[in-house]
Steps between C-alpha positions, in 0.01 A plus 500: 500500500414617850612861540760597755365624832523868582753606762553760770866536600526607865827649627529623860783747547679686776794736435639323193408752236793435262460123516125532452546707184725226360226244571235715330720557196549124469124446524446747217739289292297181545365329190122465515257304286241716321200600713664387827377728776768601750527771764772592751418606855781647709416530868723760665532394864587840643822565304702812575736485199283678244335186363157659469630813328709297256211275396226761478616590151568142389398431141596139432349258249306314769234692693627578850310598810684635802343432839633648823464408865675580829786259569317181597717215372498281189196292594273804516654640181430179306147482637439860391620419150274195479201700623550747216591243230262458207623184328480121544860418593717681754874496429708608799845645439747664736609859452852370433420182301548595135299281259670330207335573162271194489394492865143622462417273207647198681273560797186558296565215258549263793163603643341451157654155439413372848159664523352163601713509817392843618518644759870498426799702619797519262837548668766659278876494542689785666876528497768762562689697232823339386692792646379397847581131457678321785493153662301628798239670280458187289435304818243755622323500165486128433493317833237664713617786724357760258374295208526127445466429131746209499279328758196492269489141373138501374434819297129420465450426870681773691463540876350805668843602633612601148246783474740787419332837441804629312367313194170313526154513341161367610129570450374816667200308634727279714639806676148630554371168633790462743480859623844584359819519703494530880599856578638440849827377348707819526773408251545314171545162667257206514190705418498357146562140614227530763254605229608208281456255787136603534433515126657160422294343778192634320594365157761731346753312285853627442717453190860607435576666166874581488470678164314783676814673624580808703837643601522603865692829515566489871849469643530248781801422716560295812408777742184617324374146452549421868285803581239373256503157664445652843201690363373178344533325836300769677227473236499122541385553859188670360453220245513219757257683725246485216588143396652305793489182290795647305729522804744241361499657152580841651777365723329571831590158638860503384767505771649846543826617648507768766479852360870563560621168357275535196619854431868400532455208260315721252773766512775243443315330216409835346862608502603170339239535226591864435868407466412221258282737297790743468699238311200334327543175690204266544451358848301186589129568500472382861704804610278742312193324638628508856568872475156594366335264752677663793389847388142380444476316834626809683217704349250221569601481866454876536164488326371216714621668816334827401168327437 
């Protein structure tokens, strides 16, 4: 039997020390086949919460290397981890996405079974803890605003827009050949999808393996997600400047309300969603979608105007 590939797990982090420790503890609890080579690389992106001090004495089951850099954003942090990685497959995790016990083996086994389809990226499934569950979060997780797992209808032919660095693995050589992630994206928004767009165009395949699970320990509410969508919109202005053929995909050509009218609609819809969340009531998806679209388009308009 073909052996499992070796793996370097790359985790960029910024001021989430407690969550990061939970992720590392879960990685140490992973079941591994004999002789499987695995390393963990944590890239500290200029944290000020004691992350470096806490990890300097780390003595987990998996070998861990701590890399540090001035705060430069997630794209640079991932690139740094890949530059230092020693193994065949890179597995990206978030510093708040806690792996389920079989996650690592699911990724590596998928690469082994589909070795004839390499280069291959394996997208795992990320969800929220049950304690965070709500109708709005389920919509965000399954229908596209944050993740879009319910929209994947062909698990062995996944589109570039499902490249989620909270839980994904791919050959290190693909990252090297593509030059990694573009570092002029200042936030964690679109820089991973932009990389996937280039890599898929050059032959990268993408599969979805829902058994490779992580739990996203990050609380999200209506207000914080609107802020995230505005950031995503601003980053989309960078994306479309690099790839103008994606203007429709990124919403550049969509009709937009005036800034005032859009903000008023977003506030009213946000208040409606928050009230429904308080009593665990599910609203029609079109209302959730309209709210996240308004927040995104506001950020996009600002980004386009600024550029």
